[in-house]
C-alpha angles and dihedrals in degrees: 000000000000090000090052092051091050090050091051090050090050092053091046094052092043090055095041098054099060090047092051093047092050091051096049102083093058095045106042092116092056090045093050098049101036104030118015103037096049092040093050092048092048093051094052091046090052100050108357089101092060114096089212118082109240089192092058090051091051091052091051091051091046091052091049092051091049091052091051090049092052091050089053091050091053091050092048092047093051089057097031098155090056100039103029094117092045089051092049091049092048093050092049091047091051092049090049090049091051092049091047091050089049089053088053089049092054093046095042098048116317094094087072088077087073092067123106118262116279090237090060092044090054094042094242097158126163123208110210131180116265093230109092096220093047091046091053091047092050091047092050093051090050090050091052091048091050093048090052089049091052093047091052091048093049091050092051095044098044096081090056096046116120128183105240131196119253091248091054093048091050092049094047092046091054091047092051092049089052097049103031104038139050094223111155091222097044095110102051110353102075128083133126128206138195109261121237086222096061093123092054095038090057091054094052094043098249117146097185146327141208120235108221093196100052099025091233126140114218127194133191104252089210093066108120113263094243090058096044102082091055092044093051092048089049093054091045088054087061089049088052090058102266105133107172113088095222090051092049088053091050091049092049090050094047092050097040093052095043093064129086088231113114093200093055091042091052094048092049095048092046095049093050092042088060090059096040094046092048091051093047091047090058090053103033114008093177094058091043092054093047092052093045089053089063093063121114122251095257094055091045089054091049091050089051089053091053092048091052091050090049091053092046096053101030097121141132092267092058091047092050093047090051091051091048092050090045088057092048092052091049089052087057092057093263092136096190093049115197090358087073088080090068096046088080091087096077093042092049091051091051088050091055091049089051090050090050088058090051095245100128124090127145109003108251118218117202 
């Protein structure tokens, strides 16, 4: 009888999930105002004050429970004739648990993936020629112009850069979200913590992550100081309801460069320069090298630091974790997967052109 009930629950959840996912795009506004915003604020009020990451603890417990379940499966399989029904019940129970957790993921945050791209929300549209060759040429010229813009900004911000403590970066990031954006959770729903998994995150090239169950933003405490302001603003963008990684990058850039804070300006320009320069290098390595040669000594030293870290932790585990995350993003309708991180370059340039025309005021958060 228990097995029958578990099978019925499985069928119910399996039918419910596709229906919910199909309804999301047309009801994101309702979800934001009546589910996500209050839930995110409540979660941060409940445990945001704790220095310990509750989300990290939950993941440890989840991993321990999974290990115990696998051990039980092995024991049942070795004595299949005796424990076949117990094995079937355990498998069904595990599938139901996974589906239930996925429902919590959708309700707690995952529905934000159904939102329109931030570029479209901000009206950052690019008109390109229909001819493919002309379009590529126009895009390349824009990429060169943006790289030059970023190099100039880095050179002007570098003298004012200061290495800040994590606590100071977190406090300033929250203050900038409050004063420079209209985010509905800017008063009480934003706060980032050091992850308990910093040692492992560093080795698989992860700077930070958002926990959709606890609403916490976690960062790798070993991230270099000059990268940290951008990383913290990126994770807070997820807390504000921006799910797509490219959009979170664009939000972190928009916020970091809107402040009068040289350290945040520098971190934002450097992070986006890394994407823009890499894209330009693939198209025109000569131009990319010439522009990089114009960088100041501080930025050159920071780039060397990142290259050393990349060489140190460039291993099979980091490659596998990237492929796994790429698959996760594609499951969430991010068609370009992990490549979506780098797509911020074109959006950031359009943002700067819009600013040049005096069209940007308070940063609007969908």
